[in-house]
N, CA, C, O and the ligand as a Tripos MOL2 file, in Angstrom:
@<TRIPOS>MOLECULE
protein
  265   263    67     0     0
PROTEIN
NO_CHARGES

@<TRIPOS>ATOM
      1 N          12.3900   21.9300  -14.0520 N.3       1 MET1
      2 CA         13.3440   21.2630  -14.9410 C.3       1 MET1
      3 C          13.6120   19.8430  -14.4430 C.2       1 MET1
      4 O          13.9750   19.6430  -13.2830 O.2       1 MET1
      5 N          13.4350   18.8800  -15.3060 N.am      2 ALA2
      6 CA         13.6610   17.4910  -14.9190 C.3       2 ALA2
      7 C          15.0570   17.0580  -15.3370 C.2       2 ALA2
      8 O          15.4520   17.2130  -16.4920 O.2       2 ALA2
      9 N          15.7790   16.5250  -14.4010 N.am      3 LYS3
     10 CA         17.1100   16.0170  -14.7270 C.3       3 LYS3
     11 C          16.9930   14.6780  -15.4320 C.2       3 LYS3
     12 O          16.0280   13.9380  -15.2400 O.2       3 LYS3
     13 N          17.9780   14.3840  -16.2400 N.am      4 CYS4
     14 CA         18.0470   13.0850  -16.8980 C.3       4 CYS4
     15 C          18.1380   11.9940  -15.8310 C.2       4 CYS4
     16 O          18.9950   12.0810  -14.9510 O.2       4 CYS4
     17 N          17.2820   10.9700  -15.8800 N.am      5 PRO5
     18 CA         17.2780    9.9290  -14.8480 C.3       5 PRO5
     19 C          18.4910    9.0010  -14.9160 C.2       5 PRO5
     20 O          18.7360    8.2450  -13.9750 O.2       5 PRO5
     21 N          19.2410    9.0430  -15.9940 N.am      6 ILE6
     22 CA         20.4080    8.1700  -16.1250 C.3       6 ILE6
     23 C          21.6510    8.8370  -15.5640 C.2       6 ILE6
     24 O          22.2700    8.3090  -14.6410 O.2       6 ILE6
     25 N          22.0230    9.9760  -16.0990 N.am      7 CYS7
     26 CA         23.2530   10.6170  -15.6160 C.3       7 CYS7
     27 C          22.9550   11.6380  -14.5190 C.2       7 CYS7
     28 O          23.8670   12.0760  -13.8180 O.2       7 CYS7
     29 N          21.6990   12.0160  -14.3700 N.am      8 LYS8
     30 CA         21.2600   12.9130  -13.3040 C.3       8 LYS8
     31 C          21.9900   14.2530  -13.3040 C.2       8 LYS8
     32 O          22.1200   14.9010  -12.2660 O.2       8 LYS8
     33 N          22.4500   14.6470  -14.4460 N.am      9 LYS9
     34 CA         23.1380   15.9260  -14.5390 C.3       9 LYS9
     35 C          22.4330   16.8680  -15.4950 C.2       9 LYS9
     36 O          21.9810   17.9530  -15.1260 O.2       9 LYS9
     37 N          22.3550   16.4100  -16.7430 N.am     10 SER10
     38 CA         21.7870   17.2750  -17.7660 C.3      10 SER10
     39 C          20.2670   17.2750  -17.6900 C.2      10 SER10
     40 O          19.6510   16.2980  -17.2650 O.2      10 SER10
     41 N          19.6880   18.3590  -18.0990 N.am     11 ASP11
     42 CA         18.2450   18.4030  -18.2340 C.3      11 ASP11
     43 C          17.8390   17.5590  -19.4310 C.2      11 ASP11
     44 O          18.5870   17.4340  -20.4020 O.2      11 ASP11
     45 N          16.6420   16.9800  -19.3510 N.am     12 GLY12
     46 CA         16.1580   16.1840  -20.4680 C.3      12 GLY12
     47 C          16.0230   17.0330  -21.7160 C.2      12 GLY12
     48 O          15.6180   18.1940  -21.6570 O.2      12 GLY12
     49 N          16.3640   16.4430  -22.8330 N.am     13 ALA13
     50 CA         16.2320   17.1420  -24.1060 C.3      13 ALA13
     51 C          14.8670   16.8320  -24.6990 C.2      13 ALA13
     52 O          14.3360   15.7340  -24.5330 O.2      13 ALA13
     53 N          14.3220   17.7960  -25.3770 N.am     14 GLU14
     54 CA         12.9890   17.6410  -25.9750 C.3      14 GLU14
     55 C          12.8930   16.3480  -26.7760 C.2      14 GLU14
     56 O          11.9100   15.6120  -26.6870 O.2      14 GLU14
     57 N          13.9200   16.0940  -27.5470 N.am     15 LYS15
     58 CA         13.8950   14.9630  -28.4700 C.3      15 LYS15
     59 C          13.9830   13.6110  -27.7610 C.2      15 LYS15
     60 O          13.4440   12.6160  -28.2460 O.2      15 LYS15
     61 N          14.6530   13.5780  -26.6290 N.am     16 PHE16
     62 CA         14.9010   12.2990  -25.9550 C.3      16 PHE16
     63 C          14.2400   12.2330  -24.5820 C.2      16 PHE16
     64 O          14.5510   11.3520  -23.7790 O.2      16 PHE16
     65 N          13.3480   13.1470  -24.3200 N.am     17 ARG17
     66 CA         12.6920   13.2410  -23.0470 C.3      17 ARG17
     67 C          12.3190   11.8850  -22.4710 C.2      17 ARG17
     68 O          11.8090   11.0640  -23.2340 O.2      17 ARG17
     69 N          12.5250   11.5720  -21.1950 N.am     18 PRO18
     70 CA         13.1070   12.5020  -20.2080 C.3      18 PRO18
     71 C          14.6360   12.4780  -20.1720 C.2      18 PRO18
     72 O          15.2400   13.0480  -19.2640 O.2      18 PRO18
     73 N          15.2550   11.8370  -21.1320 N.am     19 PHE19
     74 CA         16.7190   11.6980  -21.1050 C.3      19 PHE19
     75 C          17.3830   12.8780  -21.7890 C.2      19 PHE19
     76 O          16.7410   13.6240  -22.5290 O.2      19 PHE19
     77 N          18.6800   13.0410  -21.5350 N.am     20 CYS20
     78 CA         19.3930   14.1910  -22.0870 C.3      20 CYS20
     79 C          19.9210   13.8820  -23.4740 C.2      20 CYS20
     80 O          20.2330   14.7940  -24.2400 O.2      20 CYS20
     81 N          20.0220   12.6090  -23.8000 N.am     21 SER21
     82 CA         20.6370   12.2340  -25.0690 C.3      21 SER21
     83 C          20.2040   10.8320  -25.4650 C.2      21 SER21
     84 O          19.6050   10.1050  -24.6730 O.2      21 SER21
     85 N          20.5160   10.4660  -26.6980 N.am     22 LYS22
     86 CA         20.1830    9.1210  -27.1340 C.3      22 LYS22
     87 C          20.9440    8.0890  -26.3160 C.2      22 LYS22
     88 O          20.4370    7.0050  -26.0270 O.2      22 LYS22
     89 N          22.1400    8.4370  -25.9580 N.am     23 ARG23
     90 CA         22.9720    7.5300  -25.1780 C.3      23 ARG23
     91 C          22.2950    7.1450  -23.8670 C.2      23 ARG23
     92 O          22.2000    5.9650  -23.5280 O.2      23 ARG23
     93 N          21.8320    8.1400  -23.1460 N.am     24 CYS24
     94 CA         21.1560    7.8500  -21.8790 C.3      24 CYS24
     95 C          19.8530    7.1060  -22.1230 C.2      24 CYS24
     96 O          19.4820    6.2230  -21.3500 O.2      24 CYS24
     97 N          19.1640    7.4590  -23.1880 N.am     25 SER25
     98 CA         17.9350    6.7600  -23.5400 C.3      25 SER25
     99 C          18.2160    5.2860  -23.8020 C.2      25 SER25
    100 O          17.4590    4.4180  -23.3690 O.2      25 SER25
    101 N          19.2860    5.0120  -24.5000 N.am     26 ASP26
    102 CA         19.6710    3.6280  -24.7970 C.3      26 ASP26
    103 C          20.0290    2.8640  -23.5290 C.2      26 ASP26
    104 O          19.6730    1.6950  -23.3830 O.2      26 ASP26
    105 N          20.7160    3.5080  -22.6350 N.am     27 VAL27
    106 CA         21.0810    2.8670  -21.3770 C.3      27 VAL27
    107 C          19.8260    2.4220  -20.6430 C.2      27 VAL27
    108 O          19.7510    1.2990  -20.1440 O.2      27 VAL27
    109 N          18.8530    3.3040  -20.5830 N.am     28 ASP28
    110 CA         17.6090    2.9740  -19.8920 C.3      28 ASP28
    111 C          16.8880    1.8370  -20.5990 C.2      28 ASP28
    112 O          16.3630    0.9240  -19.9630 O.2      28 ASP28
    113 N          16.8710    1.9070  -21.9210 N.am     29 LEU29
    114 CA         16.1970    0.8820  -22.7110 C.3      29 LEU29
    115 C          16.8070   -0.4930  -22.4490 C.2      29 LEU29
    116 O          16.0870   -1.4750  -22.2680 O.2      29 LEU29
    117 N          18.1160   -0.5570  -22.4300 N.am     30 HIS30
    118 CA         18.8030   -1.8300  -22.1910 C.3      30 HIS30
    119 C          18.5240   -2.3450  -20.7900 C.2      30 HIS30
    120 O          18.3890   -3.5500  -20.5790 O.2      30 HIS30
    121 N          18.4400   -1.4430  -19.8480 N.am     31 ARG31
    122 CA         18.1390   -1.8770  -18.4730 C.3      31 ARG31
    123 C          16.7790   -2.5390  -18.4170 C.2      31 ARG31
    124 O          16.5970   -3.5700  -17.7690 O.2      31 ARG31
    125 N          15.8240   -1.9300  -19.1080 N.am     32 TRP32
    126 CA         14.4750   -2.4970  -19.0940 C.3      32 TRP32
    127 C          14.4300   -3.8060  -19.8500 C.2      32 TRP32
    128 O          13.7890   -4.7560  -19.4020 O.2      32 TRP32
    129 N          15.0860   -3.8720  -20.9640 N.am     33 MET33
    130 CA         14.9580   -5.0340  -21.8430 C.3      33 MET33
    131 C          15.7480   -6.2370  -21.3550 C.2      33 MET33
    132 O          15.2080   -7.3370  -21.2450 O.2      33 MET33
    133 N          17.0120   -6.0300  -21.0650 N.am     34 GLY34
    134 CA         17.8560   -7.1810  -20.7960 C.3      34 GLY34
    135 C          18.3720   -7.2240  -19.3830 C.2      34 GLY34
    136 O          18.9610   -8.2170  -18.9580 O.2      34 GLY34
    137 N          18.1550   -6.1520  -18.6560 N.am     35 GLY35
    138 CA         18.7700   -6.0880  -17.3390 C.3      35 GLY35
    139 C          20.1710   -5.5830  -17.4800 C.2      35 GLY35
    140 O          20.8610   -5.8530  -18.4640 O.2      35 GLY35
    141 N          20.5570   -4.8840  -16.5340 N.am     36 HIS36
    142 CA         21.8110   -4.1970  -16.4120 C.3      36 HIS36
    143 C          23.0220   -5.0970  -16.6210 C.2      36 HIS36
    144 O          23.9690   -4.7280  -17.3160 O.2      36 HIS36
    145 N          22.9850   -6.2570  -16.0240 N.am     37 TYR37
    146 CA         24.1650   -7.1210  -16.0400 C.3      37 TYR37
    147 C          24.2440   -7.9860  -17.2890 C.2      37 TYR37
    148 O          25.2990   -8.5170  -17.6320 O.2      37 TYR37
    149 N          23.1190   -8.1140  -17.9520 N.am     38 ALA38
    150 CA         23.0850   -8.9460  -19.1520 C.3      38 ALA38
    151 C          23.6010   -8.1970  -20.3780 C.2      38 ALA38
    152 O          23.7900   -8.7890  -21.4410 O.2      38 ALA38
    153 N          23.8220   -6.9170  -20.2290 N.am     39 VAL39
    154 CA         24.2420   -6.1000  -21.3700 C.3      39 VAL39
    155 C          25.5210   -5.3470  -21.0300 C.2      39 VAL39
    156 O          25.4900   -4.1460  -20.7610 O.2      39 VAL39
    157 N          26.6410   -6.0540  -21.0450 N.am     40 PRO40
    158 CA         27.9050   -5.4360  -20.6350 C.3      40 PRO40
    159 C          28.3660   -4.3130  -21.5530 C.2      40 PRO40
    160 O          29.2310   -3.5210  -21.1780 O.2      40 PRO40
    161 N          27.8000   -4.2370  -22.7470 N.am     41 ALA41
    162 CA         28.2210   -3.1980  -23.6830 C.3      41 ALA41
    163 C          27.7250   -1.8180  -23.2670 C.2      41 ALA41
    164 O          28.2310   -0.7940  -23.7260 O.2      41 ALA41
    165 N          26.7310   -1.8120  -22.3920 N.am     42 VAL42
    166 CA         26.1960   -0.5150  -21.9800 C.3      42 VAL42
    167 C          27.1450    0.1350  -20.9800 C.2      42 VAL42
    168 O          27.5220   -0.4590  -19.9700 O.2      42 VAL42
    169 N          27.5090    1.3390  -21.2850 N.am     43 GLU43
    170 CA         28.4360    2.0700  -20.4280 C.3      43 GLU43
    171 C          27.7600    3.3110  -19.8790 C.2      43 GLU43
    172 O          26.8440    3.8500  -20.5000 O.2      43 GLU43
    173 N          28.1990    3.7610  -18.7360 N.am     44 PRO44
    174 CA         27.6590    5.0250  -18.2360 C.3      44 PRO44
    175 C          28.1210    6.1720  -19.1290 C.2      44 PRO44
    176 O          29.0640    6.0120  -19.9040 O.2      44 PRO44
    177 N          27.4810    7.2980  -19.0290 N.am     45 PRO45
    178 CA         27.9050    8.4430  -19.8530 C.3      45 PRO45
    179 C          29.3690    8.8040  -19.6190 C.2      45 PRO45
    180 O          29.8900    8.6480  -18.5150 O.2      45 PRO45
    181 N          30.0120    9.2780  -20.6490 N.am     46 ASP46
    182 CA         31.4290    9.6120  -20.5700 C.3      46 ASP46
    183 C          31.7520   10.5690  -19.4290 C.2      46 ASP46
    184 O          32.7460   10.3990  -18.7240 O.2      46 ASP46
    185 N          30.9170   11.5570  -19.2600 N.am     47 ASP47
    186 CA         31.2490   12.5640  -18.2510 C.3      47 ASP47
    187 C          31.1570   11.9860  -16.8410 C.2      47 ASP47
    188 O          31.7740   12.5100  -15.9140 O.2      47 ASP47
    189 N          30.4040   10.9270  -16.6810 N.am     48 PHE48
    190 CA         30.3060   10.2830  -15.3690 C.3      48 PHE48
    191 C          31.6710    9.7130  -14.9650 C.2      48 PHE48
    192 O          32.1610    9.9800  -13.8670 O.2      48 PHE48
    193 N          32.2770    8.9280  -15.8590 N.am     49 ASP49
    194 CA         33.6050    8.3860  -15.5950 C.3      49 ASP49
    195 C          34.6480    9.4830  -15.4250 C.2      49 ASP49
    196 O          35.4880    9.4180  -14.5270 O.2      49 ASP49
    197 N          34.5890   10.4730  -16.2770 N.am     50 ALA50
    198 CA         35.5840   11.5390  -16.2370 C.3      50 ALA50
    199 C          35.5480   12.2470  -14.8850 C.2      50 ALA50
    200 O          36.5850   12.6130  -14.3320 O.2      50 ALA50
    201 N          34.3520   12.4310  -14.3710 N.am     51 GLU51
    202 CA         34.2460   13.1380  -13.1040 C.3      51 GLU51
    203 C          34.8300   12.3010  -11.9670 C.2      51 GLU51
    204 O          35.5080   12.8360  -11.0900 O.2      51 GLU51
    205 N          34.5770   11.0180  -11.9770 N.am     52 ILE52
    206 CA         35.1270   10.1380  -10.9370 C.3      52 ILE52
    207 C          36.6500   10.1060  -11.0280 C.2      52 ILE52
    208 O          37.3450   10.1680  -10.0140 O.2      52 ILE52
    209 N          37.1540   10.0090  -12.2470 N.am     53 GLU53
    210 CA         38.6090   10.0000  -12.4200 C.3      53 GLU53
    211 C          39.2230   11.3060  -11.9490 C.2      53 GLU53
    212 O          40.2840   11.3140  -11.3250 O.2      53 GLU53
    213 N          38.5650   12.3860  -12.2440 N.am     54 ALA54
    214 CA         39.0700   13.6890  -11.8150 C.3      54 ALA54
    215 C          39.0940   13.7630  -10.2890 C.2      54 ALA54
    216 O          40.0510   14.2640   -9.6980 O.2      54 ALA54
    217 N          38.0480   13.2680   -9.6700 N.am     55 ALA55
    218 CA         37.9770   13.2890   -8.2120 C.3      55 ALA55
    219 C          39.0800   12.4140   -7.6170 C.2      55 ALA55
    220 O          39.7090   12.7880   -6.6270 O.2      55 ALA55
    221 N          39.3060   11.2660   -8.2140 N.am     56 LEU56
    222 CA         40.3400   10.3650   -7.7200 C.3      56 LEU56
    223 C          41.7250   10.9790   -7.8780 C.2      56 LEU56
    224 O          42.5440   10.9050   -6.9620 O.2      56 LEU56
    225 N          41.9910   11.5800   -9.0240 N.am     57 SER57
    226 CA         43.3200   12.1410   -9.2320 C.3      57 SER57
    227 C          43.5340   13.3590   -8.3260 C.2      57 SER57
    228 O          44.6520   13.5990   -7.8710 O.2      57 SER57
    229 N          42.4850   14.1160   -8.0650 N.am     58 ASP58
    230 CA         42.6120   15.2150   -7.1050 C.3      58 ASP58
    231 C          43.0120   14.6730   -5.7390 C.2      58 ASP58
    232 O          43.8720   15.2310   -5.0560 O.2      58 ASP58
    233 N          42.3810   13.5960   -5.3670 N.am     59 GLN59
    234 CA         42.6790   12.9870   -4.0700 C.3      59 GLN59
    235 C          44.1380   12.5510   -4.0010 C.2      59 GLN59
    236 O          44.8060   12.7670   -2.9900 O.2      59 GLN59
    237 N          44.6220   11.9490   -5.0580 N.am     60 GLU60
    238 CA         46.0100   11.4960   -5.0820 C.3      60 GLU60
    239 C          46.9770   12.6540   -4.9590 C.2      60 GLU60
    240 O          47.9670   12.5750   -4.2310 O.2      60 GLU60
    241 N          46.6890   13.7230   -5.6700 N.am     61 VAL61
    242 CA         47.5540   14.8940   -5.6070 C.3      61 VAL61
    243 C          47.5880   15.4380   -4.1790 C.2      61 VAL61
    244 O          48.6430   15.8060   -3.6620 O.2      61 VAL61
    245 N          46.4280   15.4790   -3.5640 N.am     62 GLN62
    246 CA         46.3840   15.9960   -2.1970 C.3      62 GLN62
    247 C          47.1410   15.1050   -1.2340 C.2      62 GLN62
    248 O          47.8110   15.5910   -0.3230 O.2      62 GLN62
    249 N          47.0350   13.7900   -1.4370 N.am     63 ASP63
    250 CA         47.7660   12.8650   -0.5740 C.3      63 ASP63
    251 C          49.2660   13.0640   -0.6960 C.2      63 ASP63
    252 O          49.9950   12.9860    0.2930 O.2      63 ASP63
    253 N          49.7200   13.3210   -1.9070 N.am     64 LYS64
    254 CA         51.1490   13.5040   -2.1160 C.3      64 LYS64
    255 C          51.6650   14.8170   -1.5160 C.2      64 LYS64
    256 O          52.8030   14.9050   -1.0530 O.2      64 LYS64
    257 N          50.8260   15.7970   -1.5370 N.am     65 LEU65
    258 CA         51.2220   17.0950   -0.9950 C.3      65 LEU65
    259 C          51.3460   17.0790    0.5300 C.2      65 LEU65
    260 O          52.0990   17.8600    1.1120 O.2      65 LEU65
    261 N          50.5920   16.1760    1.1650 N.am     66 HIS66
    262 CA         50.5790   16.1980    2.6220 C.3      66 HIS66
    263 C          51.6490   15.3080    3.2390 C.2      66 HIS66
    264 O          51.7550   15.2270    4.4620 O.2      66 HIS66
    265 ZN         21.7740   11.8230  -19.3820 Zn       67 ZN67
@<TRIPOS>BOND
     1     1     2 1
     2     2     3 1
     3     3     4 2
     4     3     5 am
     5     5     6 1
     6     6     7 1
     7     7     8 2
     8     7     9 am
     9     9    10 1
    10    10    11 1
    11    11    12 2
    12    11    13 am
    13    13    14 1
    14    14    15 1
    15    15    16 2
    16    15    17 am
    17    17    18 1
    18    18    19 1
    19    19    20 2
    20    19    21 am
    21    21    22 1
    22    22    23 1
    23    23    24 2
    24    23    25 am
    25    25    26 1
    26    26    27 1
    27    27    28 2
    28    27    29 am
    29    29    30 1
    30    30    31 1
    31    31    32 2
    32    31    33 am
    33    33    34 1
    34    34    35 1
    35    35    36 2
    36    35    37 am
    37    37    38 1
    38    38    39 1
    39    39    40 2
    40    39    41 am
    41    41    42 1
    42    42    43 1
    43    43    44 2
    44    43    45 am
    45    45    46 1
    46    46    47 1
    47    47    48 2
    48    47    49 am
    49    49    50 1
    50    50    51 1
    51    51    52 2
    52    51    53 am
    53    53    54 1
    54    54    55 1
    55    55    56 2
    56    55    57 am
    57    57    58 1
    58    58    59 1
    59    59    60 2
    60    59    61 am
    61    61    62 1
    62    62    63 1
    63    63    64 2
    64    63    65 am
    65    65    66 1
    66    66    67 1
    67    67    68 2
    68    67    69 am
    69    69    70 1
    70    70    71 1
    71    71    72 2
    72    71    73 am
    73    73    74 1
    74    74    75 1
    75    75    76 2
    76    75    77 am
    77    77    78 1
    78    78    79 1
    79    79    80 2
    80    79    81 am
    81    81    82 1
    82    82    83 1
    83    83    84 2
    84    83    85 am
    85    85    86 1
    86    86    87 1
    87    87    88 2
    88    87    89 am
    89    89    90 1
    90    90    91 1
    91    91    92 2
    92    91    93 am
    93    93    94 1
    94    94    95 1
    95    95    96 2
    96    95    97 am
    97    97    98 1
    98    98    99 1
    99    99   100 2
   100    99   101 am
   101   101   102 1
   102   102   103 1
   103   103   104 2
   104   103   105 am
   105   105   106 1
   106   106   107 1
   107   107   108 2
   108   107   109 am
   109   109   110 1
   110   110   111 1
   111   111   112 2
   112   111   113 am
   113   113   114 1
   114   114   115 1
   115   115   116 2
   116   115   117 am
   117   117   118 1
   118   118   119 1
   119   119   120 2
   120   119   121 am
   121   121   122 1
   122   122   123 1
   123   123   124 2
   124   123   125 am
   125   125   126 1
   126   126   127 1
   127   127   128 2
   128   127   129 am
   129   129   130 1
   130   130   131 1
   131   131   132 2
   132   131   133 am
   133   133   134 1
   134   134   135 1
   135   135   136 2
   136   135   137 am
   137   137   138 1
   138   138   139 1
   139   139   140 2
   140   139   141 am
   141   141   142 1
   142   142   143 1
   143   143   144 2
   144   143   145 am
   145   145   146 1
   146   146   147 1
   147   147   148 2
   148   147   149 am
   149   149   150 1
   150   150   151 1
   151   151   152 2
   152   151   153 am
   153   153   154 1
   154   154   155 1
   155   155   156 2
   156   155   157 am
   157   157   158 1
   158   158   159 1
   159   159   160 2
   160   159   161 am
   161   161   162 1
   162   162   163 1
   163   163   164 2
   164   163   165 am
   165   165   166 1
   166   166   167 1
   167   167   168 2
   168   167   169 am
   169   169   170 1
   170   170   171 1
   171   171   172 2
   172   171   173 am
   173   173   174 1
   174   174   175 1
   175   175   176 2
   176   175   177 am
   177   177   178 1
   178   178   179 1
   179   179   180 2
   180   179   181 am
   181   181   182 1
   182   182   183 1
   183   183   184 2
   184   183   185 am
   185   185   186 1
   186   186   187 1
   187   187   188 2
   188   187   189 am
   189   189   190 1
   190   190   191 1
   191   191   192 2
   192   191   193 am
   193   193   194 1
   194   194   195 1
   195   195   196 2
   196   195   197 am
   197   197   198 1
   198   198   199 1
   199   199   200 2
   200   199   201 am
   201   201   202 1
   202   202   203 1
   203   203   204 2
   204   203   205 am
   205   205   206 1
   206   206   207 1
   207   207   208 2
   208   207   209 am
   209   209   210 1
   210   210   211 1
   211   211   212 2
   212   211   213 am
   213   213   214 1
   214   214   215 1
   215   215   216 2
   216   215   217 am
   217   217   218 1
   218   218   219 1
   219   219   220 2
   220   219   221 am
   221   221   222 1
   222   222   223 1
   223   223   224 2
   224   223   225 am
   225   225   226 1
   226   226   227 1
   227   227   228 2
   228   227   229 am
   229   229   230 1
   230   230   231 1
   231   231   232 2
   232   231   233 am
   233   233   234 1
   234   234   235 1
   235   235   236 2
   236   235   237 am
   237   237   238 1
   238   238   239 1
   239   239   240 2
   240   239   241 am
   241   241   242 1
   242   242   243 1
   243   243   244 2
   244   243   245 am
   245   245   246 1
   246   246   247 1
   247   247   248 2
   248   247   249 am
   249   249   250 1
   250   250   251 1
   251   251   252 2
   252   251   253 am
   253   253   254 1
   254   254   255 1
   255   255   256 2
   256   255   257 am
   257   257   258 1
   258   258   259 1
   259   259   260 2
   260   259   261 am
   261   261   262 1
   262   262   263 1
   263   263   264 2
@<TRIPOS>SUBSTRUCTURE
     1 MET1         2 RESIDUE 1 A MET
     2 ALA2         6 RESIDUE 1 A ALA
     3 LYS3        10 RESIDUE 1 A LYS
     4 CYS4        14 RESIDUE 1 A CYS
     5 PRO5        18 RESIDUE 1 A PRO
     6 ILE6        22 RESIDUE 1 A ILE
     7 CYS7        26 RESIDUE 1 A CYS
     8 LYS8        30 RESIDUE 1 A LYS
     9 LYS9        34 RESIDUE 1 A LYS
    10 SER10       38 RESIDUE 1 A SER
    11 ASP11       42 RESIDUE 1 A ASP
    12 GLY12       46 RESIDUE 1 A GLY
    13 ALA13       50 RESIDUE 1 A ALA
    14 GLU14       54 RESIDUE 1 A GLU
    15 LYS15       58 RESIDUE 1 A LYS
    16 PHE16       62 RESIDUE 1 A PHE
    17 ARG17       66 RESIDUE 1 A ARG
    18 PRO18       70 RESIDUE 1 A PRO
    19 PHE19       74 RESIDUE 1 A PHE
    20 CYS20       78 RESIDUE 1 A CYS
    21 SER21       82 RESIDUE 1 A SER
    22 LYS22       86 RESIDUE 1 A LYS
    23 ARG23       90 RESIDUE 1 A ARG
    24 CYS24       94 RESIDUE 1 A CYS
    25 SER25       98 RESIDUE 1 A SER
    26 ASP26      102 RESIDUE 1 A ASP
    27 VAL27      106 RESIDUE 1 A VAL
    28 ASP28      110 RESIDUE 1 A ASP
    29 LEU29      114 RESIDUE 1 A LEU
    30 HIS30      118 RESIDUE 1 A HIS
    31 ARG31      122 RESIDUE 1 A ARG
    32 TRP32      126 RESIDUE 1 A TRP
    33 MET33      130 RESIDUE 1 A MET
    34 GLY34      134 RESIDUE 1 A GLY
    35 GLY35      138 RESIDUE 1 A GLY
    36 HIS36      142 RESIDUE 1 A HIS
    37 TYR37      146 RESIDUE 1 A TYR
    38 ALA38      150 RESIDUE 1 A ALA
    39 VAL39      154 RESIDUE 1 A VAL
    40 PRO40      158 RESIDUE 1 A PRO
    41 ALA41      162 RESIDUE 1 A ALA
    42 VAL42      166 RESIDUE 1 A VAL
    43 GLU43      170 RESIDUE 1 A GLU
    44 PRO44      174 RESIDUE 1 A PRO
    45 PRO45      178 RESIDUE 1 A PRO
    46 ASP46      182 RESIDUE 1 A ASP
    47 ASP47      186 RESIDUE 1 A ASP
    48 PHE48      190 RESIDUE 1 A PHE
    49 ASP49      194 RESIDUE 1 A ASP
    50 ALA50      198 RESIDUE 1 A ALA
    51 GLU51      202 RESIDUE 1 A GLU
    52 ILE52      206 RESIDUE 1 A ILE
    53 GLU53      210 RESIDUE 1 A GLU
    54 ALA54      214 RESIDUE 1 A ALA
    55 ALA55      218 RESIDUE 1 A ALA
    56 LEU56      222 RESIDUE 1 A LEU
    57 SER57      226 RESIDUE 1 A SER
    58 ASP58      230 RESIDUE 1 A ASP
    59 GLN59      234 RESIDUE 1 A GLN
    60 GLU60      238 RESIDUE 1 A GLU
    61 VAL61      242 RESIDUE 1 A VAL
    62 GLN62      246 RESIDUE 1 A GLN
    63 ASP63      250 RESIDUE 1 A ASP
    64 LYS64      254 RESIDUE 1 A LYS
    65 LEU65      258 RESIDUE 1 A LEU
    66 HIS66      262 RESIDUE 1 A HIS
    67 ZN67       265 GROUP 0 **** ****
């Protein structure tokens, strides 16, 4: 099983191989075409941010408890 090279979580979908979704496919396309920094509209997958935020808020809760 090949993981999506963009979000590295989901398995690639048949339709968007090797990416898991059109979103990840678009991210890769923009990186190749314009470069990462030239295309500020490109965002990482939603679940990527959500996971970081969850990790950060867990950390804060733990800090407060101690
Ligand atoms: Zn993906």
